[in-house]
N, C-alpha and C positions, 0 to 999 in steps of 0.2 A: 300489541302496543307496548307492553312491558319490555319485550325483547328488543324492540327498536330503541327504547329509552336507555336500556342497559348498553346497547351497542354504541349509542352516541356518547354515553358517559365513559365507556371504555376507551373510545377514540380520544376523548378529551384528556383522560388520564395519561395515555401514552404520549400525546403531544406535549403535555406539561412536563412529563418525565424527560423527554428529549431536550426540551428547552432548559430544564434544570441542570442536566448534565453539561450542556454547552455553556451555561452560565457559570457553573462551578469551574469549568476548564478556563474560561476567559478570565475569571477573577483570579485563579491561581497563576496564570501567565502574567497578569498585571502585577500581582504581588511578587512574583519572581523577579520581574524587571525592577520593581521598586527596591527590593532588598539588594539586588545586584548593584544598583546605582548608589546605595547607601554605604556599601562596603569600601573602606579606604584603608590604606596601610597606616601603621602608626609606629612610633619609636618609643620604647619604654624609657623610664628614667634609670638607665643602666648604671651599675656600679663601675665607674671608670675614672681613671685619674686624668684622662684627657678626652674632652668631648670632640668627636670627629664626625664628619658627614657619613651618611648611610651609603655604603658601597653596593648595596643590594637593591634589586627591584624585582617585584613579582608581577609578571605580565598578566597572569590570570589568577583572580582571587576565588574563582569557583572551581574547585578541584573534586573530581569523582574519586571515591575510595578505591584503592587498588590500582590506580593509574600512575604513570610517570609524569612528573611536572618539572618545570624549569624555573630557575632563579637567575636573573641576569646579574653579572658582577662587573663593576667598573675597573678601569686600568690601575687604580691604586692598590688593588689586591695583589699581594705577593704570593704567587703559587707555591714557592718553596718554603716559606717560613710562617705565613699566616695560617691560623687554625679556625675551623668552623664546626659547630655542633647544631644539629637540627632537631626539632621536636614539634609535635602537635599538641596544643593545649585547648581544652574545652570544658565548659561548665556542665555540672550534673545536677539533677533533682532541684529544679527551681533556683539555680545559682547558689546553692548551699555548699557544693563541693567542686573541686577542680581536679581534672584528670590530665596527666602529662604523658604522652606516648613518644619516646625517642624514635627518630628516623635514622636507622643505621646504614641503609643501602643508598648511598649517593656518591657521585664522583664529579670531578671538574672536567669540563670539556671546552675545547677551543674550536670555533667555527669561523674561519677567515679571521677577521679582526674582532670577533665577538667572543667573549668569555662567559661561560654559564655553568651553573650547577644543575645536574640532572639527578632527581631523587625519586624514590618510590614511595608514594603516599600509603599510609597504613590501610589495609583492607578493611571492609565493613565488619568482619569478624573481630578485629582488634579493637574497634571503637563502637561495638554494639551498644554499650551503655549510654551512648550519646542520645539515644532515643528518649531518655528520661528528661531531656530539656523541656519537651512539651509534647502532648499527644498529637498536635497538629503539625509539628515540624516534620519535614520529610514528605508529608502528604501535600501541603499547599506551599510550603516554603522550605528552603534548605536549613540544615542544622548550622549553628554558628560555632566558630572556633578561631584559633590564632595559630599562625606559623611562627614559632620562636627560632630565631637565628642568633646563636651565641658566637661572637667573633673576637678572636684573640690575635692581636698583631704581634709581630716579632719583638716589640719592646715590652710586651707583657701586659699591656692595658686590655681589659675585657669589656666589651659592649654587648648589649642585648637588644635586638630589634624584633618587633612584633608586627606581623601583617594579618589583617582581618581576613578570615576564610569563610566561604560559603560551601557547605558540604552537602550535596544533594543525596537523596535516597535512590539507589538504583532500582530497588524493588518497586517503589511507587512510580518512578518514571516508566517502568515497564507496564505497570497496571494502567496508568493514564493513557499510554499508547493503545492498549487493547480497548479501554473504555471508549475512547473517541472513535475507534474503528467500528466497534459494536453499535455505538450511538448513531453512526451514519446509517446503519441498517434500519433503525427506527425512523429516522428522518426520511429515508427513501420510501419506507413503507407508508408514510403519510402522504408523500408526493404521488405514490402509486403510478409509476411509469407504465404506460399501456403495453401489455405483452403481445397485443395483437396488431400486426402490421396490416393495414387495410390494403386489400388487393383490388386494383381497379377492374380486373377481369371478372370478379365474382359478383353476382347479383346479391342484393341484400338478403333475400330469403334463403339463399344458398350458403351464406356465411354464418356458421354456428359457433365460431371460435370463442366469442365472448361468453356464451352460455357454458361452454366446456371449461373455460378458465375459472368461472365462478364456482364450479363444482369441486375444485380442489380444496383441500383442508386449509384453514387459515394459516397454520404454522408453516406449511409448505410454500404458500404464496409469500409469506414474510421472508423466507430464506431465498426465494427465487427473484424477488423484486430487483436487487442490484443487477442480476443477469439480464433483466429486461432491457437494459441499455445495449445489449449485445445481440440483438435479434436481426436476422437477415430478412430481406424482402419476402422470402418464402415462409417466414414464421418459425424458423429454427434458430438455435443459439449458434453464434459465430465464434469459432475458436480464436480467430485473430482479434476480434473485439474483446473477447474474454481475457486475452493476454493483457490488453490495455487496462482492463478493470483490475486484474491481479496486481499489476505494477502500481496502479493508483493507490490501492490499499497498503501496499508495502511502503510507499512514499508517505502516506498519511501517518502510519505507525512510526516511521523513522523521524518525521518532522516533530511530532509530539514528544517522543522518547528522547531524542537528542536535545531538544530545546529545554526539556525539564531538567536534564543533567548539566548541560553546558551553558545554557542561557543564550545560545546562538543557534541559527537555523542550520539545517542539514545541507551540506554541499552535495549537489547532484553531479556525479562524475560523468565525463563524456561517454563512458561505456554504457551507463544506464540510459542516457539519451539515445544512444545507438539502438539499444534493445527496444525502447519505446518507438523509435523510428521504424524498426523492422515490423513491429506489431501494427503500427499505423499504416505502413505501406501495404502490408498483406491484407489488412481490412479493406482499404480503398480498392485495391485491384480485385479482390474477391467479390466485393459488392458490385463493381461494374460488370464483372463477368456474370454474376447471378441475375442482375437486372436485364442484361442483354438476352439471356436465355428465357427469362420469365415472359418477356413481351413478344417472344416468337410464337407463343401459343395463343390463338384467337379465343376470345371469351366464350364463344358458343361451344367450344370443346371443354373448357375449364368447368363450365356449369353443368356438365354431365354428372358431377359428383358434388356432394356437400363438403364445404371446407370446415372440418371439425378439429383439425390437428392444432394443438397448442405446443409451445416449446417444451422440450424434455431435456433432462441433463445428459441423456445418451447422445444428444445431437453433437456434443463436444467431441465424440470419438466415432461418429457414424455419419453416413450420407444416405438419405432416402431409406433409412432403416438398416443399411448394411455397414458393418464395421469398416472404418477408414484408418489404415495404418499410419497415414501421414498426419491426420489430426491427432491420433493417439501419441505420436512422436512429439509433436509440438506441445501438447498438453503436459506430457511427462517432463520434457526439458524445461518448460516454463516454471512448473511447480518446484522442480529441483533447484533451479537457479534462484528463484524467489526465496526458497527456504534457506539457502546458503547466504543470500544477501541479508535476510533478517537476522541470522545468527551473527554475521559480521558487524551489522549495525549495533547489535546488543553488546558486542565485545569492544568494538573500537569507536563507537559513536559517530560513524561516518559510513557512507557507501564504500564498499570495497572496490579495489581495482580488479574488475572481472577479467580473467584471462582472455587474450585476443582470440585464441583458438576456440574458446567456448562461444564467443560472439559470432565467429565465422560459422560454427556448427549450427547455431540458432538461425542465422541467415540462410544457410544451405537448406535447412529443414523447411523454412517458410517458402523458399524458392521452389523446392521440389513439390511442396503441397500445391502452390499456385500453378505450377506447370502441369500437375496432374489434373487439377480442376479445369484448366483451359483445354487440354489436349485429349483427355480420355473420353471415350464414347460412353457417357453415363446415361442416367435415366432421362435427361432432357433430350438427348439425341434420339432415344427410343420414342419419346412422345412426338417429336418432330416427324420421325419416319412414319408413325401410325397416322398422324394428321395428313401427311402427303398421300398415303395409301387410301385413306377414306375419301379424300377429295378426288383422287384419280378414279376410284371405283364409282363414286357418285356421278362423275362426268360421263363415264362409259355407259352407265345405266340410265342416264338422264334423270337423276334423282335430285330434287332441290333440298339443299341443307343450309337454309338461310339463318336458322336460329337453332337453339339447343334442342327444342322439341323435335324439329325435323331431323336433326342428326340422330337423336335417340330412337326415332321411329323409322329410320331409313332401312333397317334390316341388314346393314353392311356388317360383316363379321368383325372387322377391325375395330368397330365402335366398342364392343364388349371388352376387347383387349386393351383399348385406350382407357376405359373406365377403371380397369384393374390397376393400371400403372398410376393413374391420377389418384386413386384411392390410397395407394402405398405412400403417396406424398402428403395428401391433404386430410386423410381420414385415419 
């Protein structure tokens, strides 16, 4: 009784922790949006003999440390004679001190009829002391600062313009991306997707899969629950559905990471959509092929053995217990591409342009895998052949095999061989 109460309390705690994590994330995103909307450019009371309009415009006020940003310049700017100085200004230690970091690496660029300044924002190492603004800044909201633009016209008058900046923490954006991905594991563990695909051919007393799954250690089940969305009708993990799960988690991380840094959502490139399409097409075709083979075996033969097998991680690189080089190839390529994509998202805050040849390679790998699944004489062909031999032998010997018991007691040699093959799949 005490163990049951502890189990219930443990489940409640995990559920509350999951909700707390999501609540904190939601609050942080709302706060990010609020702070973003509150940031507006401003012009200082600059020492100038002649007050003139501001020729500069900052398209994005949220700038990630170490990145290149742009400042739009209007046509009144004289490229040959006017001078510009840039700097980042921010407060330290509860607004008691001010720090000024000059920006030395910038240049003027013309694009069609548009003039702009491109500058390299100081890296986080140069502005590390900005953390003293508040222990919560960087975690739930960006640090605050100003972009200072000193502008001297050819006549000698000097103006200073300030633009409010939001400076996010790359470290905390990365942490939030991981936290949300990990939190999804806990949420899925509470949903507990069924790892057992009910097989219409097996009788209830012959299906022992639920009992076998419950024997697994709790931590193993927790890690495997997300993969339970990728189970085939035969009860094994599907490599093609696993592809989709991997890309889902990459996208979850990317969305949270990029939004925390830029305040905008991650743009999903056509190449990533093509990879998702390859995985989805492979999954659908593979499932149709599996189901068609599954229902070719009459229930009276399936029930010769007990269905005990639960999904195993080795299913991702094997078929019916035998290593499958095509599955291994797909898994390795998917993990490598996903790893590269995550690194590129971390560096550039967007999905990278995946090389066309790599997408073609993934497509070829999936096509070869499907072709092998459809054409090879695998274990299902052997089962079908044994069933035909049993029925032919029974007909020649005038033996009735109307149900599983009659098949088992028929004395036909091929029945024992069929049991061995079925055991390799289901036991």
